[in-house]
C-alpha positions as a Markdown table, in Angstrom:
| # | Residue | x | y | z |
|---|---|---|---|---|
| 1 | Unk | 37.8 | 66.9 | 14.9 |
| 2 | Unk | 39.4 | 66.5 | 18.3 |
| 3 | Unk | 36.1 | 67.1 | 20.1 |
| 4 | Unk | 34.4 | 64.5 | 17.8 |
| 5 | Unk | 37.1 | 62.0 | 18.7 |
| 6 | Unk | 36.8 | 62.8 | 22.3 |
| 7 | Unk | 33.0 | 62.3 | 22.1 |
| 8 | Unk | 33.4 | 58.9 | 20.5 |
| 9 | Unk | 36.0 | 57.8 | 23.0 |
| 10 | Unk | 33.7 | 58.7 | 25.9 |
| 11 | Unk | 30.9 | 56.9 | 24.2 |
| 12 | Unk | 33.1 | 53.8 | 23.6 |
| 13 | Unk | 34.2 | 53.9 | 27.3 |
| 14 | Unk | 30.6 | 53.9 | 28.5 |
| 15 | Unk | 29.3 | 51.2 | 26.1 |
| 16 | Unk | 32.1 | 48.8 | 25.8 |
| 17 | Unk | 34.1 | 49.2 | 29.0 |
| 18 | Unk | 32.7 | 47.7 | 32.2 |
| 19 | Unk | 35.6 | 48.6 | 34.5 |
| 20 | Unk | 34.4 | 52.2 | 34.9 |
| 21 | Unk | 31.5 | 53.4 | 37.0 |
| 22 | Unk | 29.7 | 54.8 | 34.0 |
| 23 | Unk | 30.3 | 51.6 | 32.0 |
| 24 | Unk | 29.1 | 49.3 | 34.8 |
| 25 | Unk | 26.0 | 51.5 | 35.3 |
| 26 | Unk | 25.3 | 51.3 | 31.6 |
| 27 | Unk | 25.7 | 47.5 | 31.5 |
| 28 | Unk | 23.6 | 46.8 | 34.6 |
| 29 | Unk | 20.9 | 49.1 | 33.3 |
| 30 | Unk | 21.0 | 47.2 | 30.0 |
| 31 | Unk | 20.6 | 43.9 | 31.8 |
| 32 | Unk | 17.5 | 45.3 | 33.7 |
| 33 | Unk | 16.0 | 46.4 | 30.4 |
| 34 | Unk | 16.7 | 43.0 | 28.9 |
| 35 | Unk | 15.0 | 41.2 | 31.8 |
| 36 | Unk | 12.1 | 43.6 | 31.6 |
| 37 | Unk | 11.6 | 43.0 | 27.9 |
| 38 | Unk | 11.7 | 39.2 | 28.4 |
| 39 | Unk | 9.0 | 39.4 | 31.2 |
| 40 | Unk | 6.8 | 41.5 | 29.0 |
| 41 | Unk | 7.0 | 39.0 | 26.1 |
| 42 | Unk | 6.2 | 36.1 | 28.4 |
| 43 | Unk | 3.3 | 37.9 | 30.1 |
| 44 | Unk | 1.9 | 38.9 | 26.7 |
| 45 | Unk | 1.5 | 35.2 | 25.8 |
| 46 | Unk | -0.9 | 34.7 | 28.7 |
| 47 | Unk | -4.4 | 35.0 | 27.2 |
| 48 | Unk | -6.2 | 36.9 | 30.0 |
| 49 | Unk | -3.2 | 39.2 | 30.5 |
| 50 | Unk | -3.1 | 39.9 | 26.8 |
| 51 | Unk | -6.8 | 40.8 | 26.7 |
| 52 | Unk | -6.5 | 43.1 | 29.7 |
| 53 | Unk | -3.0 | 44.7 | 29.2 |
| 54 | Unk | -2.4 | 43.9 | 25.5 |
| 55 | Unk | -2.1 | 47.6 | 24.5 |
| 56 | Unk | 0.3 | 48.3 | 27.4 |
| 57 | Unk | 2.5 | 45.3 | 26.4 |
| 58 | Unk | 2.5 | 46.5 | 22.8 |
| 59 | Unk | 3.8 | 49.9 | 23.8 |
| 60 | Unk | 6.4 | 48.4 | 26.2 |
| 61 | Unk | 7.6 | 45.9 | 23.5 |
| 62 | Unk | 8.1 | 48.7 | 21.0 |
| 63 | Unk | 9.8 | 50.9 | 23.6 |
| 64 | Unk | 12.3 | 48.2 | 24.4 |
| 65 | Unk | 12.8 | 47.5 | 20.7 |
| 66 | Unk | 13.6 | 51.2 | 20.0 |
| 67 | Unk | 15.9 | 51.5 | 23.0 |
| 68 | Unk | 17.8 | 48.4 | 21.9 |
| 69 | Unk | 18.0 | 49.7 | 18.3 |
| 70 | Unk | 19.5 | 53.0 | 19.5 |
| 71 | Unk | 21.9 | 51.1 | 21.7 |
| 72 | Unk | 22.9 | 48.9 | 18.7 |
| 73 | Unk | 23.5 | 52.0 | 16.5 |
| 74 | Unk | 25.5 | 53.6 | 19.2 |
| 75 | Unk | 27.7 | 50.6 | 19.4 |
| 76 | Unk | 28.4 | 50.8 | 15.7 |
| 77 | Unk | 29.1 | 54.5 | 15.9 |
| 78 | Unk | 31.5 | 54.3 | 18.9 |
| 79 | Unk | 33.7 | 51.5 | 17.5 |
| 80 | Unk | 36.5 | 52.0 | 15.0 |
| 81 | Unk | 35.7 | 48.7 | 13.1 |
| 82 | Unk | 31.9 | 48.3 | 13.3 |
| 83 | Unk | 31.8 | 45.3 | 11.0 |
| 84 | Unk | 34.0 | 43.4 | 13.5 |
| 85 | Unk | 31.2 | 44.0 | 16.1 |
| 86 | Unk | 28.4 | 43.2 | 13.7 |
| 87 | Unk | 29.8 | 39.7 | 12.9 |
| 88 | Unk | 31.0 | 39.0 | 16.5 |
| 89 | Unk | 29.1 | 36.6 | 18.7 |
| 90 | Unk | 27.6 | 39.3 | 20.9 |
| 91 | Unk | 26.9 | 41.5 | 17.9 |
| 92 | Unk | 24.8 | 38.8 | 16.2 |
| 93 | Unk | 22.9 | 38.2 | 19.5 |
| 94 | Unk | 22.3 | 42.0 | 19.8 |
| 95 | Unk | 20.9 | 42.0 | 16.2 |
| 96 | Unk | 18.7 | 39.0 | 16.9 |
| 97 | Unk | 17.3 | 40.9 | 19.9 |
| 98 | Unk | 15.8 | 43.6 | 17.7 |
| 99 | Unk | 15.0 | 42.0 | 14.4 |
| 100 | Unk | 11.8 | 40.1 | 15.6 |
| 101 | Unk | 10.2 | 43.4 | 16.7 |
| 102 | Unk | 10.4 | 44.8 | 13.1 |
| 103 | Unk | 9.5 | 41.5 | 11.5 |
| 104 | Unk | 6.2 | 41.5 | 13.6 |
| 105 | Unk | 5.1 | 44.4 | 11.3 |
| 106 | Unk | 5.1 | 42.1 | 8.3 |
| 107 | Unk | 4.5 | 38.7 | 10.0 |
| 108 | Unk | 2.1 | 38.4 | 12.8 |
| 109 | Unk | 3.3 | 36.3 | 15.8 |
| 110 | Unk | 7.0 | 36.8 | 15.2 |
| 111 | Unk | 7.2 | 39.1 | 18.3 |
| 112 | Unk | 7.3 | 36.0 | 20.4 |
| 113 | Unk | 10.8 | 35.5 | 19.0 |
| 114 | Unk | 11.8 | 38.5 | 21.2 |
| 115 | Unk | 12.6 | 36.0 | 23.9 |
| 116 | Unk | 16.0 | 35.7 | 22.0 |
| 117 | Unk | 16.8 | 38.7 | 24.1 |
| 118 | Unk | 17.5 | 36.3 | 26.9 |
| 119 | Unk | 20.8 | 35.4 | 25.1 |
| 120 | Unk | 21.9 | 39.0 | 25.8 |
| 121 | Unk | 22.1 | 38.1 | 29.5 |
| 122 | Unk | 25.4 | 36.4 | 28.5 |
| 123 | Unk | 26.9 | 39.9 | 28.9 |
| 124 | Unk | 26.7 | 39.4 | 32.7 |
| 125 | Unk | 29.9 | 37.3 | 32.3 |
| 126 | Unk | 31.8 | 40.3 | 30.9 |
| 127 | Unk | 30.2 | 42.8 | 33.3 |
| 128 | Unk | 31.1 | 41.1 | 36.5 |
| 129 | Unk | 34.3 | 39.7 | 35.2 |
| 130 | Unk | 33.3 | 36.1 | 35.7 |
| 131 | Unk | 36.2 | 34.7 | 33.8 |
| 132 | Unk | 36.3 | 31.5 | 35.9 |
| 133 | Unk | 32.8 | 30.7 | 34.7 |
| 134 | Unk | 33.9 | 31.2 | 31.1 |
| 135 | Unk | 36.9 | 29.0 | 31.7 |
| 136 | Unk | 34.6 | 26.2 | 33.0 |
| 137 | Unk | 32.3 | 26.7 | 30.0 |
| 138 | Unk | 35.2 | 26.1 | 27.7 |
| 139 | Unk | 36.2 | 23.1 | 29.8 |
| 140 | Unk | 32.7 | 21.6 | 29.4 |
| 141 | Unk | 32.7 | 22.4 | 25.7 |
| 142 | Unk | 36.0 | 20.5 | 25.3 |
| 143 | Unk | 34.5 | 17.5 | 27.0 |
| 144 | Unk | 31.4 | 17.6 | 24.8 |
| 145 | Unk | 33.5 | 17.9 | 21.7 |
| 146 | Unk | 35.7 | 15.0 | 22.7 |
| 147 | Unk | 32.7 | 12.8 | 23.3 |
| 148 | Unk | 30.8 | 13.8 | 20.1 |
| 149 | Unk | 32.1 | 11.0 | 17.9 |
| 150 | Unk | 31.4 | 8.3 | 20.5 |
| 151 | Unk | 27.9 | 9.6 | 21.3 |
| 152 | Unk | 27.2 | 9.8 | 17.5 |
| 153 | Unk | 28.0 | 6.1 | 17.1 |
| 154 | Unk | 26.0 | 5.3 | 20.2 |
| 155 | Unk | 23.0 | 7.2 | 18.9 |
| 156 | Unk | 23.2 | 5.5 | 15.5 |
| 157 | Unk | 23.2 | 2.1 | 17.3 |
| 158 | Unk | 20.1 | 3.2 | 19.3 |
| 159 | Unk | 18.4 | 4.3 | 16.1 |
| 160 | Unk | 19.0 | 1.0 | 14.5 |
| 161 | Unk | 17.7 | -0.8 | 17.6 |
| 162 | Unk | 14.5 | 1.2 | 17.8 |
| 163 | Unk | 13.8 | 0.6 | 14.1 |
| 164 | Unk | 14.2 | -3.1 | 14.5 |
| 165 | Unk | 12.2 | -3.3 | 17.7 |
| 166 | Unk | 9.5 | -1.0 | 16.3 |
| 167 | Unk | 9.1 | -3.0 | 13.2 |
| 168 | Unk | 8.9 | -6.2 | 15.3 |
| 169 | Unk | 6.1 | -4.7 | 17.4 |
| 170 | Unk | 4.2 | -3.8 | 14.2 |
| 171 | Unk | 4.3 | -7.4 | 13.2 |
| 172 | Unk | 3.5 | -8.7 | 16.7 |
| 173 | Unk | 0.7 | -6.3 | 17.6 |
| 174 | Unk | -0.8 | -5.2 | 14.3 |
| 175 | Unk | -3.2 | -2.4 | 13.5 |
| 176 | Unk | -5.9 | -3.7 | 15.7 |
| 177 | Unk | -3.8 | -2.9 | 18.8 |
| 178 | Unk | -2.9 | 0.6 | 17.8 |
| 179 | Unk | 0.3 | -0.1 | 15.9 |
| 180 | Unk | -1.1 | 1.2 | 12.7 |
| 181 | Unk | 2.2 | 1.6 | 10.8 |
| 182 | Unk | 5.9 | 1.0 | 11.1 |
| 183 | Unk | 6.6 | 4.8 | 11.8 |
| 184 | Unk | 4.0 | 4.7 | 14.6 |
| 185 | Unk | 5.6 | 1.6 | 16.0 |
| 186 | Unk | 9.1 | 3.2 | 15.8 |
| 187 | Unk | 7.6 | 6.2 | 17.6 |
| 188 | Unk | 6.3 | 3.9 | 20.4 |
| 189 | Unk | 9.7 | 2.2 | 20.6 |
| 190 | Unk | 11.5 | 5.5 | 21.0 |
| 191 | Unk | 9.0 | 6.7 | 23.7 |
| 192 | Unk | 9.4 | 3.4 | 25.5 |
| 193 | Unk | 13.2 | 3.0 | 25.3 |
| 194 | Unk | 13.7 | 6.6 | 26.6 |
| 195 | Unk | 11.4 | 5.7 | 29.6 |
| 196 | Unk | 9.1 | 8.6 | 28.7 |
| 197 | Unk | 6.0 | 6.4 | 28.3 |
| 198 | Unk | 3.2 | 8.6 | 27.0 |
| 199 | Unk | 0.8 | 5.6 | 27.0 |
| 200 | Unk | -1.0 | 6.6 | 23.8 |
| 201 | Unk | 0.0 | 3.3 | 22.3 |
| 202 | Unk | 0.5 | 0.1 | 24.4 |
| 203 | Unk | 0.9 | -3.6 | 23.6 |
| 204 | Unk | -2.0 | -6.0 | 24.2 |
| 205 | Unk | -0.6 | -9.4 | 23.4 |
| 206 | Unk | 1.6 | -11.4 | 25.8 |
| 207 | Unk | 4.5 | -11.5 | 23.3 |
| 208 | Unk | 4.2 | -7.7 | 22.7 |
| 209 | Unk | 4.3 | -7.1 | 26.5 |
| 210 | Unk | 7.4 | -9.3 | 26.8 |
| 211 | Unk | 9.1 | -7.3 | 24.0 |
| 212 | Unk | 8.0 | -4.0 | 25.7 |
| 213 | Unk | 9.5 | -5.2 | 29.0 |
| 214 | Unk | 12.8 | -5.9 | 27.2 |
| 215 | Unk | 12.8 | -2.5 | 25.6 |
| 216 | Unk | 12.2 | -0.8 | 29.0 |
| 217 | Unk | 15.1 | -2.7 | 30.6 |
| 218 | Unk | 17.4 | -1.8 | 27.7 |
| 219 | Unk | 16.3 | 1.8 | 28.1 |
| 220 | Unk | 17.6 | 2.0 | 31.6 |
| 221 | Unk | 21.0 | 0.8 | 30.4 |
| 222 | Unk | 21.0 | 3.2 | 27.5 |
| 223 | Unk | 20.5 | 6.2 | 29.7 |
| 224 | Unk | 23.7 | 5.5 | 31.5 |
| 225 | Unk | 26.0 | 5.2 | 28.4 |
| 226 | Unk | 26.1 | 8.9 | 27.3 |
| 227 | Unk | 26.6 | 9.9 | 30.9 |
| 228 | Unk | 29.6 | 7.6 | 31.2 |
| 229 | Unk | 31.1 | 8.8 | 27.9 |
| 230 | Unk | 30.8 | 12.5 | 28.8 |
| 231 | Unk | 32.1 | 11.9 | 32.4 |
| 232 | Unk | 35.2 | 10.1 | 31.0 |
| 233 | Unk | 35.9 | 12.9 | 28.6 |
| 234 | Unk | 35.5 | 15.5 | 31.4 |
| 235 | Unk | 38.1 | 13.6 | 33.4 |
| 236 | Unk | 40.5 | 13.6 | 30.5 |
| 237 | Unk | 39.8 | 17.3 | 29.9 |
| 238 | Unk | 40.4 | 18.0 | 33.6 |
| 239 | Unk | 43.8 | 16.2 | 33.4 |
| 240 | Unk | 44.8 | 18.2 | 30.4 |
| 241 | Unk | 43.6 | 21.4 | 32.1 |
| 242 | Unk | 46.1 | 20.7 | 34.9 |
| 243 | Unk | 48.9 | 19.8 | 32.6 |
| 244 | Unk | 51.6 | 21.9 | 31.0 |
| 245 | Unk | 51.3 | 22.3 | 27.2 |
| 246 | Unk | 55.1 | 22.6 | 27.0 |
| 247 | Unk | 56.8 | 19.9 | 24.9 |
| 248 | Unk | 60.1 | 18.5 | 26.2 |
| 249 | Unk | 62.9 | 19.8 | 24.1 |
| 250 | Unk | 64.8 | 16.6 | 24.4 |
| 251 | Unk | 62.3 | 13.7 | 24.0 |
| 252 | Unk | 59.2 | 15.5 | 22.7 |
| 253 | Unk | 57.1 | 14.3 | 25.6 |
| 254 | Unk | 54.1 | 16.5 | 26.5 |
| 255 | Unk | 51.3 | 16.5 | 29.1 |
| 256 | Unk | 53.5 | 17.2 | 32.1 |
| 257 | Unk | 52.1 | 18.2 | 35.5 |
| 258 | Unk | 51.4 | 21.9 | 36.0 |
| 259 | Unk | 54.1 | 22.2 | 38.6 |
| 260 | Unk | 56.7 | 20.0 | 36.9 |
| 261 | Unk | 60.1 | 21.5 | 36.3 |
| 262 | Unk | 61.6 | 18.4 | 34.6 |
| 263 | Unk | 60.4 | 16.0 | 32.0 |
| 264 | Unk | 58.9 | 12.9 | 33.6 |
| 265 | Unk | 60.3 | 10.7 | 30.8 |
| 266 | Unk | 63.9 | 11.8 | 30.3 |
| 267 | Unk | 64.5 | 14.3 | 33.1 |
| 268 | Unk | 65.2 | 17.3 | 30.8 |
| 269 | Unk | 64.7 | 20.7 | 32.4 |
| 270 | Unk | 61.5 | 22.3 | 31.1 |
């Protein structure tokens, strides 16, 4: 029993701990395998490479799938609470990395979903202790979350605008100029207002061209709005990041500077 426990502890140390030579070697080797499997999946999608090396790619894809399956099972064996790992963020990603390989037996073409293995490269943050990058990711996530409501209202306004403008272009141009239906006209309005401009539909009448010019000018202004919203939220998040989360015991004021020793409102010692 003691030997079994010792064996599991050693396995856990290699698989889950990256601060040991064996653990770091395991994790770096795992990253190399992940990169190799992604490259194989991408090359296999090229027709001439698939025709020439398809059999080799098939063998490599299944080799990687079997290796990752063994690794996943070892992670379950070496941890005391395996269900905690199964439903964790990295655990779900690890499972998504191997499921498409087995699904390809039943459903042809699902092996292309193996590119989900790219998500496993997130382990690089843990391996090399890039905690500062994780902190900045949380900072960006806070800013995006804070701007979500404003951007949602803005997108709803834009949606109403393209519906109105698209419907107007349907009445102005008509079917003979390519605007065959209101949905087609709305599609053209979206393509134009986002400044993409595919050119598959274009106005022919002077009034239609005038409306199109107006939509293009509106499009340039619309692009700047979400950027301004997110930038403002990032500035607010940055100020909160540099502030103490301690609440003044006297007046209840919060949001003090990081180096503050006294409350900026009442002077109480923090």
